[in-house]
C-alpha positions as CSV (number, residue, x, y, z in Angstrom):
1,M,-15.1,4.4,-17.6
2,I,-15.0,6.0,-14.2
3,K,-18.2,6.4,-12.3
4,T,-18.0,9.2,-9.7
5,G,-19.6,8.5,-6.4
6,S,-19.9,4.7,-6.7
7,H,-17.9,1.7,-5.5
8,L,-17.8,-2.0,-6.1
9,D,-20.0,-4.5,-4.3
10,G,-18.1,-5.7,-1.2
11,V,-15.9,-2.6,-0.9
12,E,-16.8,-0.6,2.1
13,P,-15.1,2.7,3.0
14,I,-13.1,2.6,6.2
15,N,-15.0,4.4,8.9
16,E,-13.6,7.9,9.6
17,K,-13.4,9.3,13.1
18,I,-13.3,13.1,13.6
19,I,-10.7,14.1,16.2
20,V,-10.8,17.7,17.4
21,N,-7.4,19.2,17.7
22,G,-7.5,19.6,21.5
23,E,-8.2,15.9,21.8
24,F,-5.4,15.1,19.4
25,F,-2.8,17.0,21.4
26,K,-4.0,15.4,24.6
27,I,-3.3,12.0,22.9
28,L,0.2,13.2,21.9
29,A,0.9,14.2,25.5
30,E,-0.3,10.9,26.9
31,K,2.1,9.1,24.5
32,N,4.9,11.4,25.5
33,L,5.1,12.7,22.0
34,K,5.7,16.3,23.2
35,G,9.2,16.8,22.0
36,E,9.3,20.5,21.5
37,K,10.4,20.5,17.9
38,V,7.9,17.9,16.8
39,F,5.1,19.3,18.9
40,N,5.5,22.8,17.6
41,Y,5.8,21.6,14.0
42,I,2.6,19.6,14.2
43,R,0.8,22.4,16.0
44,S,1.7,24.8,13.2
45,L,0.6,22.4,10.6
46,I,-2.8,21.7,12.2
47,N,-3.2,25.4,13.0
48,G,-6.5,24.9,15.0
49,R,-8.1,22.5,12.4
50,D,-9.7,19.2,13.3
51,L,-8.6,15.9,11.9
52,Y,-10.0,12.8,10.4
53,D,-8.7,9.5,11.6
54,K,-8.4,7.5,8.4
55,S,-6.4,4.6,9.8
56,G,-6.8,1.3,8.1
57,Y,-5.6,-2.3,8.8
58,S,-1.9,-1.7,8.2
59,G,-1.0,-1.2,11.9
60,N,-0.2,2.5,11.3
61,S,-2.4,5.4,12.4
62,V,-3.2,7.8,9.6
63,L,-4.7,11.2,10.2
64,I,-5.9,13.8,7.7
65,V,-5.6,17.5,8.6
66,K,-8.8,19.1,7.2
67,K,-8.8,22.1,4.9
68,D,-9.3,25.4,6.7
69,K,-11.5,28.3,5.8
70,N,-9.0,29.6,3.3
71,N,-9.0,26.1,1.6
72,E,-5.3,25.6,2.3
73,D,-3.9,22.2,1.5
74,E,-4.6,19.1,3.6
75,F,-1.9,17.0,5.1
76,V,-1.4,13.4,6.1
77,I,0.2,12.6,9.4
78,K,1.2,8.9,9.8
79,F,2.2,7.4,13.2
80,S,3.8,4.0,13.7
81,K,5.4,1.8,16.4
82,S,6.7,-0.6,13.8
83,G,9.9,1.1,12.8
84,N,9.1,1.1,9.1
85,L,8.3,4.8,8.5
86,Y,11.9,5.9,7.8
87,Y,12.0,3.4,4.9
88,E,8.7,4.6,3.6
89,Y,9.8,8.2,3.9
90,I,12.8,7.5,1.7
91,A,10.6,5.7,-0.8
92,Y,8.2,8.7,-0.8
93,K,11.0,11.0,-1.7
94,Y,12.0,8.9,-4.7
95,F,8.4,8.5,-6.0
96,Y,7.8,12.2,-5.5
97,R,10.7,13.0,-7.7
98,K,9.1,10.7,-10.4
99,N,5.8,12.5,-10.0
100,Y,4.0,9.5,-8.7
101,T,2.9,10.9,-5.3
102,S,2.4,13.9,-3.1
103,K,5.3,15.8,-1.4
104,P,6.8,14.2,1.7
105,L,7.4,16.9,4.3
106,K,8.9,15.6,7.5
107,Y,10.0,12.5,9.3
108,F,10.6,12.3,13.0
109,N,12.0,9.4,15.0
110,L,10.9,9.6,18.7
111,G,12.2,6.3,19.9
112,E,9.1,4.3,20.5
113,Y,7.2,6.1,17.8
114,E,7.8,7.4,14.3
115,I,5.9,10.2,12.6
116,M,5.8,11.0,8.8
117,V,4.0,14.0,7.3
118,T,3.1,14.3,3.6
119,E,0.8,16.5,1.5
120,K,-2.5,14.9,0.8
121,I,-3.4,13.7,-2.7
122,N,-6.8,15.3,-3.5
123,L,-8.1,12.8,-6.0
124,P,-10.5,9.9,-5.7
125,T,-9.2,6.4,-4.9
126,A,-9.6,3.9,-7.7
127,G,-11.3,1.4,-5.5
128,Y,-14.6,3.3,-5.5
129,Y,-14.9,4.7,-9.0
130,F,-15.5,1.8,-11.4
131,N,-18.7,0.2,-12.5
132,S,-17.5,-3.5,-12.4
133,Y,-14.7,-5.8,-11.6
134,Q,-14.1,-6.2,-15.3
135,E,-13.4,-2.4,-15.6
136,I,-11.2,-2.3,-12.6
137,A,-9.2,-5.4,-13.7
138,T,-8.7,-3.8,-17.2
139,F,-7.6,-0.5,-15.7
140,F,-5.2,-2.0,-13.1
141,G,-3.7,-4.4,-15.6
142,R,-2.8,-1.6,-18.0
143,K,-1.6,0.8,-15.3
144,L,0.6,-1.7,-13.5
145,R,2.3,-2.7,-16.7
146,Q,3.0,1.0,-17.5
147,F,4.4,1.5,-14.0
148,H,6.7,-1.5,-14.3
149,D,7.9,-0.7,-17.7
150,E,8.8,2.9,-16.6
151,N,10.6,1.6,-13.5
152,L,12.9,-1.1,-14.8
153,I,16.1,-0.9,-12.7
154,K,18.0,1.8,-14.7
155,Q,16.8,4.9,-12.8
156,D,18.7,7.6,-11.0
157,F,18.5,6.3,-7.5
158,S,20.5,7.9,-4.7
159,E,23.0,5.6,-3.0
160,L,20.7,5.3,0.0
161,E,17.6,4.6,-2.1
162,R,19.4,1.9,-4.0
163,E,20.8,0.3,-0.9
164,L,17.4,0.2,0.8
165,F,15.4,-1.0,-2.2
166,Q,17.9,-3.8,-2.9
167,K,17.6,-5.1,0.7
168,K,13.8,-4.9,0.9
169,Y,12.7,-8.2,-0.5
170,E,15.5,-10.2,1.0
171,V,14.3,-9.0,4.3
172,S,10.6,-9.6,3.3
173,F,11.5,-13.2,2.3
174,N,13.1,-13.9,5.6
175,E,10.1,-12.4,7.4
176,A,7.7,-14.7,5.4
177,M,9.8,-17.7,6.4
178,K,9.3,-16.9,10.1
179,N,5.5,-16.7,9.9
180,D,3.4,-19.6,11.0
181,V,0.1,-18.2,10.1
182,C,-1.2,-17.6,6.6
183,L,-3.4,-14.8,5.3
184,V,-6.9,-16.0,5.8
185,Y,-8.3,-14.6,2.5
186,M,-5.4,-16.0,0.6
187,V,-6.0,-19.5,2.0
188,E,-9.7,-19.3,0.9
189,Y,-8.6,-18.1,-2.5
190,M,-6.0,-20.9,-3.0
191,G,-7.9,-23.7,-1.1
192,Y,-4.6,-24.6,0.3
193,D,-3.0,-24.0,3.7
194,N,0.0,-26.3,4.1
195,I,2.5,-23.9,5.5
196,D,5.4,-26.3,5.6
197,E,5.0,-27.3,1.9
198,M,4.7,-23.6,0.9
199,K,8.0,-22.8,2.7
200,K,9.8,-25.7,1.1
201,Y,8.6,-24.6,-2.3
202,L,9.7,-21.0,-1.7
203,I,13.2,-22.0,-0.4
204,K,13.7,-24.4,-3.2
205,N,12.8,-21.8,-5.8
206,K,14.1,-18.6,-4.1
207,E,15.9,-17.5,-7.2
208,I,12.5,-16.6,-8.7
209,L,12.5,-13.6,-6.3
210,Y,15.2,-12.0,-8.4
211,H,13.9,-12.9,-11.9
212,N,12.2,-10.2,-14.0
213,L,13.5,-7.4,-11.7
214,T,11.9,-4.1,-11.6
215,L,11.0,-1.5,-8.9
216,V,7.7,-2.8,-7.5
217,H,5.2,-0.8,-5.5
218,G,4.5,-3.7,-3.2
219,D,0.8,-2.9,-2.5
220,F,-0.6,-1.7,-5.8
221,N,-4.3,-2.0,-4.7
222,P,-7.4,0.0,-5.3
223,N,-7.1,1.9,-2.0
224,N,-3.6,3.1,-2.7
225,I,-4.1,4.3,-6.3
226,F,-5.7,7.7,-7.0
227,I,-6.9,8.7,-10.5
228,N,-7.7,12.0,-12.2
229,S,-10.2,12.7,-15.0
230,D,-7.5,11.7,-17.6
231,Q,-7.0,8.4,-15.7
232,N,-3.5,9.3,-14.8
233,I,-2.5,7.9,-11.4
234,K,-0.9,8.9,-8.1
235,M,0.1,6.5,-5.4
236,I,0.5,6.2,-1.6
237,D,1.9,3.6,0.9
238,F,5.4,2.7,-0.2
239,G,6.4,0.6,2.7
240,D,6.8,-2.5,0.5
241,A,8.4,-0.8,-2.5
242,G,11.7,-2.3,-3.6
243,F,13.6,-4.2,-6.3
244,C,11.8,-7.5,-6.9
245,N,10.3,-9.8,-9.6
246,R,7.5,-7.9,-11.3
247,H,5.3,-11.0,-10.6
248,Y,5.0,-9.9,-7.0
249,D,3.0,-6.8,-8.0
250,I,1.2,-8.8,-10.7
251,F,-0.1,-11.4,-8.4
252,W,-0.8,-9.2,-5.4
253,T,-2.6,-6.6,-7.4
254,M,-4.8,-9.3,-9.1
255,F,-5.7,-10.8,-5.8
256,M,-6.5,-7.4,-4.2
257,I,-8.8,-6.6,-7.1
258,I,-10.7,-9.9,-6.4
259,I,-10.9,-9.0,-2.7
260,F,-12.0,-5.4,-3.3
261,S,-14.5,-6.4,-5.9
262,G,-16.3,-8.8,-3.4
263,I,-16.0,-11.8,-5.7
264,L,-13.8,-14.1,-3.6
265,K,-16.6,-16.7,-3.2
266,D,-17.5,-16.8,-6.9
267,K,-15.0,-19.0,-8.8
268,E,-16.4,-18.2,-12.2
269,K,-16.0,-14.4,-11.7
270,I,-12.5,-15.0,-10.2
271,R,-11.4,-16.8,-13.4
272,E,-12.8,-14.0,-15.5
273,C,-11.2,-11.3,-13.4
274,E,-7.8,-13.0,-13.6
275,K,-8.1,-13.5,-17.3
276,I,-9.0,-9.8,-17.9
277,F,-6.3,-8.5,-15.6
278,L,-3.5,-10.7,-17.0
279,E,-4.4,-10.0,-20.6
280,S,-4.6,-6.2,-19.8
281,Y,-1.2,-6.4,-18.2
282,G,0.2,-8.4,-21.2
283,L,0.6,-12.2,-21.3
284,D,4.0,-11.7,-22.9
285,K,5.3,-10.9,-19.4
286,V,3.3,-13.4,-17.3
287,I,5.0,-16.7,-16.2
288,E,2.7,-19.1,-14.4
289,E,5.4,-20.7,-12.2
290,E,6.4,-17.2,-11.0
291,L,2.8,-16.3,-10.2
292,L,2.6,-19.5,-8.1
293,F,5.8,-18.5,-6.2
294,F,4.3,-15.2,-5.3
295,K,1.0,-16.7,-4.4
296,Y,2.7,-18.7,-1.7
297,F,5.0,-15.8,-0.8
298,T,2.2,-13.3,-0.2
299,C,0.2,-15.8,1.7
300,L,3.0,-16.2,4.2
301,Y,4.2,-12.6,4.2
302,W,1.0,-10.6,4.6
303,K,-0.4,-10.6,8.1
304,Q,-4.0,-10.8,9.0
305,H,-5.3,-7.5,10.6
306,D,-8.5,-7.9,12.5
307,E,-9.1,-4.3,13.6
308,I,-8.2,-0.8,12.6
309,T,-5.3,0.7,14.5
310,R,-6.4,4.2,15.6
311,I,-4.1,6.8,17.0
312,Y,-5.4,6.2,20.5
313,K,-4.7,2.4,20.2
314,L,-1.1,2.7,19.3
C-alpha cells in the first residue's frame, strides 16, 4: 500500500535551494558556460522561470525548471565535471524507448563541463510513500525481478548502446580495484573492512561478474524509482546501467532499502528486511556466493559523498 505524504524513518528529503534565473545565468557565466548555442537553448528552456537545485550526493548538480503560469512541463538540467553524462544520455535514450523514463532532450559537451537535459517525471519517488520497510522491501523485490526478467540480453540495442553497456562493468570493476577506501555504511553493514582480502576475493572470482547476465539499472534505489497510482514505475539516473550479473542490482537494492529505511543499526530488522526482499524477488534466482561477491564489489566501488554538490560548487 502506498501512503501519500509520508516517508520512512531515517529518510530525509534532500534540501532544495531556489535559484532565481538571473542568479543561475550569472553562475553559468562565471563557469564560462556561455557558448552561444548552449546558452540560448537553456535560456529558452527556462524562459524566465526560477529553478530548484535538487542536487544530491552523486557529484553531479541537478536543477529542476519549475512549471510556469501555463503549467508547462518541468525539465531537469544536470551538470557534471566527471565526464559520465554522455554515457548516461545514451542510456536514457534506450530506457526512454522502453518506456521506463522521461524523454532525454539534449546533451552538450563543453570541455570541462557536460550538460544533459531531460523532461521531468512528475510522479512521487518510492522512497517516501510506503508505511514500513516491510512494504518497501516487498515492492522493490517484485519490481526489480520484473525489470530484470524484461531486460535479459535479447533486446534491440543500437550498436553504440550495446558497445557501451558491454564495457560498463569491466570499467567499473577496474575502478573498484583502484580504490583504497570502502563505503562507510557498507563497512558498518558487513562488520568487515579488510580491503586487501576483498580485492583478492574479487579478483579470484571475477567470472561471477558475468554470470546471470541481464541489463542492470545499477542504482535501483528508492530515490531513483517513481511510482503511479497503479504501482507502475519510472526510473532516473542511468549512469551505472549496463550488462552485468543480476546480483549486482539484487544486493545493492537490498542494501539501499536498509539504508533508506533507517534500520542499519538494528540487526533483527535487517535480517527481516533481507528475507522479505529476497523472497519477493524470488529465491529461485538468488545465489549466496554471488551476493557476497557484489557485497565486496559495491563496498569498494561506491565512493563516500560527504556533502551535496550544488551547481555553484562545481
